[in-house]
Structures are given as C-alpha cells and as structure tokens.
N, CA, C and O atoms as a MOPAC input file, in Angstrom:
PM7 MOZYME 1SCF
protein

 N      2.87300 1     3.06600 1    18.33500 1
 C      2.70500 1     4.33900 1    19.31800 1
 C      2.04900 1     5.23100 1    19.13100 1
 O      2.27700 1     6.18000 1    19.88100 1
 N      0.91100 1     5.42600 1    18.07200 1
 C      0.30700 1     5.90200 1    17.84500 1
 C      0.76600 1     7.42500 1    17.51500 1
 O      0.32900 1     8.40800 1    18.11400 1
 N      1.86600 1     7.46300 1    16.30200 1
 C      2.21600 1     8.42200 1    16.08500 1
 C      1.39800 1     9.16200 1    14.74400 1
 O      0.45100 1     8.78700 1    14.05300 1
 N      2.03500 1    10.08500 1    14.74000 1
 C      1.02800 1    10.94100 1    13.14600 1
 C      2.15700 1    10.92300 1    12.30800 1
 O      1.52300 1    11.28500 1    11.31700 1
 N      3.15100 1    10.81900 1    11.94000 1
 C      4.05000 1    11.10100 1    11.37700 1
 C      5.42600 1     9.76400 1    11.22200 1
 O      5.99500 1     9.78000 1    12.31400 1
 N      5.76300 1     9.22800 1    10.76300 1
 C      7.15100 1     8.74700 1    10.54200 1
 C      8.19600 1     9.06700 1     9.13100 1
 O      8.05200 1     9.21600 1     7.91800 1
 N      9.07400 1     9.06400 1     9.92500 1
 C     10.24000 1     9.51600 1     8.85300 1
 C     11.37500 1     8.50200 1     9.04500 1
 O     12.14200 1     8.29200 1     9.98400 1
 N     11.23900 1     8.00900 1     7.97300 1
 C     12.26100 1     6.54300 1     7.82400 1
 C     13.93200 1     7.19300 1     7.05200 1
 O     13.97300 1     8.07300 1     6.19200 1
 N     14.88800 1     6.63900 1     7.51200 1
 C     15.84700 1     7.05900 1     6.61400 1
 C     16.86900 1     5.69200 1     6.56700 1
 O     16.95400 1     5.01800 1     7.59400 1
 N     17.62600 1     5.30700 1     5.37800 1
 C     18.38600 1     4.06800 1     5.09500 1
 C     19.08900 1     4.90600 1     4.03700 1
 O     18.77400 1     5.99800 1     3.56400 1
 N     20.14000 1     4.09700 1     3.78900 1
 C     21.06100 1     4.10700 1     2.29400 1
 C     20.72400 1     3.36700 1     1.17100 1
 O     21.30700 1     3.34300 1     0.08700 1
 N     19.39700 1     2.56000 1     1.64200 1
 C     18.89900 1     2.13700 1     0.06400 1
 C     17.69200 1     2.31500 1    -0.24500 1
 O     16.73500 1     2.12600 1     0.50600 1
 N     17.65200 1     2.70600 1    -1.41900 1
 C     16.45900 1     3.61200 1    -2.09000 1
 C     15.18200 1     2.33600 1    -2.13300 1
 O     13.97000 1     2.31200 1    -1.91900 1
 N     16.15900 1     1.41300 1    -2.50600 1
 C     15.15200 1     0.16900 1    -2.87800 1
 C     14.19300 1    -0.32000 1    -1.46000 1
 O     12.97800 1    -0.52000 1    -1.42900 1
 N     15.39300 1    -0.45100 1    -0.10400 1
 C     14.80500 1    -0.97300 1     1.09100 1
 C     13.73100 1     0.07300 1     1.47100 1
 O     12.71200 1    -0.44100 1     1.93200 1
 N     13.72000 1     1.61600 1     1.37200 1
 C     13.20300 1     2.51900 1     1.75300 1
 C     11.61100 1     2.45200 1     0.55300 1
 O     10.55400 1     2.82200 1     1.06300 1
 N     11.59600 1     2.16900 1    -0.34900 1
 C     10.75500 1     2.01400 1    -1.33600 1
 C      9.74700 1     0.95300 1    -0.42100 1
 O      8.67300 1     1.19700 1     0.12800 1
 N     10.45500 1    -0.18600 1    -0.48100 1
 C      9.40400 1    -1.47000 1    -0.05900 1
 C      9.19600 1    -1.62100 1     1.54400 1
 O      8.30400 1    -2.33000 1     2.01100 1
 N      9.94500 1    -1.01600 1     2.19500 1
 C      9.19700 1    -1.05800 1     3.74900 1
 C      8.15500 1     0.50700 1     3.57800 1
 O      7.12400 1     0.55300 1     4.24900 1
 N      8.46800 1     1.54900 1     2.78200 1
 C      7.55300 1     2.47300 1     2.52800 1
 C      5.99300 1     1.97300 1     2.10500 1
 O      4.95800 1     2.28300 1     2.69400 1
 N      6.13100 1     1.07600 1     0.86600 1
 C      5.12600 1     0.10600 1     0.48000 1
 C      4.48600 1    -0.43100 1     1.24000 1
 O      3.26300 1    -0.30000 1     1.17200 1
 N      5.13900 1    -1.32200 1     2.35400 1
 C      4.04800 1    -2.40900 1     3.05100 1
 C      3.72900 1    -1.41900 1     4.40900 1
 O      2.69200 1    -1.74700 1     4.98700 1
 N      4.24200 1    -0.60100 1     4.83200 1
 C      3.61500 1     0.53800 1     5.81300 1
 C      2.34200 1     0.82000 1     5.34300 1
 O      1.30200 1     0.38000 1     5.83400 1
 N      2.44300 1     1.63100 1     4.29300 1
 C      1.18800 1     2.54400 1     3.60700 1
 C      0.23200 1     1.59900 1     3.59000 1
 O     -0.89600 1     1.85900 1     4.00800 1
 N      0.47600 1     0.69800 1     3.23100 1
 C     -0.95100 1    -0.59200 1     3.24900 1
 C     -1.07700 1    -1.08400 1     4.53700 1
 O     -2.10600 1    -1.75700 1     4.60400 1
 N     -0.53700 1    -1.04800 1     5.49000 1
 C     -0.74100 1    -1.78300 1     6.99400 1
 C     -1.09500 1    -0.27700 1     7.89400 1
 O     -1.62300 1    -0.51000 1     8.98100 1
 N     -0.87100 1     1.24000 1     7.57800 1
 C     -1.23800 1     2.15100 1     8.05500 1
 C     -1.61500 1     2.87600 1     6.94000 1
 O     -0.62400 1     3.01500 1     6.22400 1
 N     -2.59600 1     3.40300 1     6.46300 1
 C     -2.82300 1     4.37000 1     5.17800 1
 C     -2.86400 1     5.75400 1     5.75600 1
 O     -2.67500 1     6.75800 1     5.06900 1
 N     -3.08500 1     5.77100 1     6.88800 1
 C     -3.41700 1     6.96600 1     7.36400 1
 C     -2.43200 1     7.82200 1     7.81000 1
 O     -2.48800 1     9.05200 1     7.84700 1
 N     -1.41500 1     7.00900 1     8.18800 1
 C     -0.13300 1     7.62600 1     8.82800 1
 C      0.81500 1     8.32200 1     7.53300 1
 O      0.85900 1     7.87000 1     6.38900 1
 N      1.39700 1     9.28300 1     7.93300 1
 C      2.29200 1    10.28100 1     6.92400 1
 C      3.56700 1     9.68700 1     6.85000 1
 O      4.12200 1     9.68300 1     7.94800 1
 N      4.08600 1     9.28900 1     6.12900 1
 C      5.27400 1     8.42000 1     5.83900 1
 C      6.42000 1     9.05400 1     5.08800 1
 O      6.05400 1     9.33900 1     3.94800 1
 N      7.63600 1     9.36500 1     5.31800 1
 C      8.56700 1    10.45200 1     4.60700 1
 C      9.61500 1     9.49100 1     4.37800 1
 O      9.78800 1     8.75400 1     5.34800 1
 N     10.40800 1     9.26100 1     3.34200 1
 C     11.50700 1     8.81800 1     3.39700 1
 C     12.72400 1     9.56400 1     2.86800 1
 O     12.63400 1    10.33900 1     1.91600 1
 N     13.99400 1     9.28500 1     3.57700 1
 C     14.96400 1    10.37800 1     3.38200 1
 C     16.14000 1     9.09600 1     3.02500 1
 O     16.48500 1     8.24100 1     3.84100 1
 N     16.57800 1     9.19600 1     1.78100 1
 C     17.98900 1     8.46100 1     1.40700 1
 C     19.02700 1     9.05100 1     2.00400 1
 O     19.44900 1    10.10000 1     1.51900 1
 N     19.68800 1     8.45100 1     3.25900 1
 C     20.91400 1     9.25900 1     3.83300 1
 C     21.84500 1     7.77100 1     4.58700 1
 O     21.17800 1     6.93100 1     5.19200 1
 N     22.71500 1     7.67300 1     4.51600 1
 C     23.49000 1     7.03300 1     5.26500 1
 C     24.00100 1     7.45300 1     6.59500 1
 O     24.75500 1     8.41500 1     6.74400 1
 N     23.35600 1     6.33900 1     8.01400 1
 C     22.93100 1     6.96200 1     8.89700 1
 C     24.73400 1     7.34400 1     9.50900 1
 O     24.95100 1     7.90100 1    10.58500 1
 N     25.69600 1     6.94800 1     8.65700 1
 C     27.26400 1     7.06300 1     9.35300 1
 C     27.42200 1     8.62900 1     8.72000 1
 O     28.23800 1     9.29800 1     9.35500 1
 N     26.80700 1     9.30400 1     7.62300 1
 C     26.79000 1    10.53700 1     7.38400 1
 C     26.49100 1    11.59000 1     8.33200 1
 O     25.33100 1    11.98100 1     8.20500 1
 N     27.13600 1    12.17000 1     9.22300 1
 C     26.85200 1    12.81500 1    10.39800 1
 C     26.37700 1    13.99300 1     9.99800 1
 O     25.57400 1    14.49700 1    10.78400 1
 N     26.69300 1    14.80000 1     8.69900 1
 C     25.78600 1    15.86600 1     8.39400 1
 C     24.51100 1    15.80100 1     7.79500 1
 O     23.59100 1    16.59800 1     7.98000 1
 N     24.50900 1    14.87500 1     7.11700 1
 C     23.48500 1    14.55300 1     6.27700 1
 C     22.08700 1    14.05400 1     7.53600 1
 O     20.93200 1    14.46300 1     7.65300 1
 N     22.73100 1    13.21300 1     8.16000 1
 C     21.61500 1    12.92800 1     9.63700 1
 C     21.40700 1    14.02900 1    10.70100 1
 O     20.44500 1    14.11000 1    11.46400 1
 N     22.42900 1    14.83500 1    10.62800 1
 C     22.03100 1    16.27200 1    11.50100 1
 C     20.88800 1    17.10300 1    10.63500 1
 O     19.86400 1    17.55000 1    11.15100 1
 N     21.21100 1    17.22900 1     9.31900 1
 C     20.22200 1    17.89200 1     8.37200 1
 C     19.11900 1    17.50900 1     8.80000 1
 O     18.42700 1    18.16100 1     9.58100 1
 N     18.78900 1    16.23000 1     8.25900 1
 C     17.56000 1    15.75400 1     8.21300 1
 C     17.01700 1    15.98800 1     9.82000 1
 O     15.84500 1    16.34700 1     9.93700 1
 N     17.75500 1    15.81300 1    10.94900 1
 C     16.92100 1    15.99800 1    12.39400 1
 C     16.91000 1    17.40200 1    12.45100 1
 O     16.03900 1    17.77600 1    13.23700 1
 N     17.45400 1    18.22100 1    11.99600 1
 C     17.32700 1    19.63700 1    12.24800 1
 C     16.16500 1    20.49000 1    11.03500 1
 O     15.93900 1    21.69800 1    10.96400 1
 N     15.62000 1    19.43500 1    10.23700 1
 C     14.50200 1    19.96600 1     9.47400 1
 C     12.94900 1    19.23000 1     9.64100 1
 O     11.77800 1    19.55700 1     9.44300 1
 N     13.73100 1    17.98600 1    10.15200 1
 C     12.40300 1    17.02500 1    10.49200 1
 C     12.01200 1    17.52800 1    12.37400 1
 O     10.86100 1    17.63400 1    12.79600 1
 N     12.81500 1    17.67800 1    12.91800 1
 C     12.58600 1    18.01800 1    14.16300 1
 C     11.95200 1    16.57200 1    15.19100 1
 O     11.28200 1    16.71800 1    16.21400 1
 N     12.25100 1    15.61300 1    14.76700 1
 C     11.69400 1    14.43600 1    15.35500 1
 C     11.70700 1    14.27200 1    16.79700 1
 O     12.64900 1    14.81400 1    17.37500 1
 N     10.79700 1    13.59300 1    17.55400 1
 C     10.53800 1    13.78300 1    18.84900 1
 C     11.19900 1    12.09400 1    19.56600 1
 O     12.09600 1    11.99100 1    20.40300 1
 N     10.65100 1    11.29000 1    19.10900 1
 C     11.52200 1    10.09500 1    19.34700 1
 C     12.12300 1     9.25700 1    17.95200 1
 O     11.59200 1     9.36100 1    16.84700 1
 N     13.36100 1     8.38900 1    18.24200 1
 C     14.11900 1     8.30900 1    17.27900 1
 C     14.37500 1     6.64200 1    17.61200 1
 O     14.82500 1     6.31200 1    18.70900 1
 N     14.08900 1     5.75900 1    16.69800 1
 C     14.68700 1     4.15600 1    16.74900 1
 C     15.57400 1     4.05900 1    16.00900 1
 O     15.59200 1     4.79100 1    15.02000 1
 N     16.43000 1     3.28200 1    16.20000 1
 C     17.67500 1     3.18500 1    15.49000 1
 C     17.85000 1     1.53500 1    15.03800 1
 O     18.81200 1     0.90900 1    15.48300 1
 N     17.00700 1     0.97400 1    14.26300 1
 C     16.87900 1    -0.05700 1    13.50000 1
 C     17.84400 1    -0.98600 1    12.78800 1
 O     17.45600 1    -2.02800 1    12.25800 1
 N     19.03100 1    -0.61300 1    12.78700 1
 C     20.07400 1    -1.21200 1    11.73000 1
 C     20.11700 1    -2.90400 1    12.32100 1
 O     20.02900 1    -3.68500 1    11.37400 1
 N     20.22000 1    -3.51200 1    13.51300 1
 C     19.91900 1    -4.81100 1    13.54300 1
 C     19.19600 1    -5.53400 1    12.78600 1
 O     19.49300 1    -6.52800 1    12.12300 1
 N     17.90200 1    -4.80700 1    12.95600 1
 C     16.38000 1    -5.45600 1    11.85700 1
 C     16.62300 1    -5.32900 1    10.48700 1
 O     15.62700 1    -5.52500 1     9.79000 1
 N     17.73900 1    -5.03800 1     9.85300 1
 C     18.15500 1    -5.17200 1     8.56900 1
 C     18.53200 1    -7.05600 1     8.41600 1
 O     18.47100 1    -7.79600 1     7.43400 1
 N     18.75000 1    -7.21000 1     9.23400 1
 C     19.35400 1    -8.93900 1     9.18600 1
 C     18.39800 1    -9.71600 1     9.25800 1
 O     18.53800 1   -10.84000 1     8.77500 1
 N     17.10600 1    -9.32800 1     9.90300 1
 C     16.04100 1    -9.79700 1    10.40100 1
 C     14.65900 1    -9.68600 1     9.37000 1
 O     14.45200 1    -8.57200 1     8.88900 1
 N     13.73700 1   -10.76500 1     9.02600 1
 C     12.49800 1   -10.14800 1     8.13500 1
 C     11.94900 1    -9.23500 1     9.23200 1
 O     12.25000 1    -9.43700 1    10.40900 1
 N     11.06900 1    -8.13500 1     8.82100 1
 C     10.14900 1    -7.45900 1     9.34700 1
 C      9.07400 1    -7.67000 1     9.30700 1
 O      8.27600 1    -6.92100 1     9.87000 1

C-alpha cells in the first residue's frame, strides 16, 4: 500500500519479533514499530492509537491461523 510506517500490535512478543524480522528483510526502507499489547485491552489499544494516530488499521487476527 506504499506506507511509510508500519505499527504492529500483538500479544506475543515472539510473534512480533518474528514477523518484524521478516518484514525488515523484505522491506528494508520501511519504518516498523512493534507494540506488545492485547487487542482485547481497550485502554492499551486506545493509548497506542492516540500516540501513533494511524490512518489505516488492519485487524488480521484470523491470519494467525494461516502462514503469512
């Protein structure tokens, strides 16, 4: 989508690390931030959204069952 920055949220530190590494190799010029947060924790998610002010949000929980 031609984004300049990607902010990933997950409740698994290992999953964030793994996908972050893959994306860094595939897109070395992309700024990637990882936030350890459970999306069911409304206060934490709101805090991230207020701090980061994303323009587009993808919720990809179903993809956790499928290899990316």
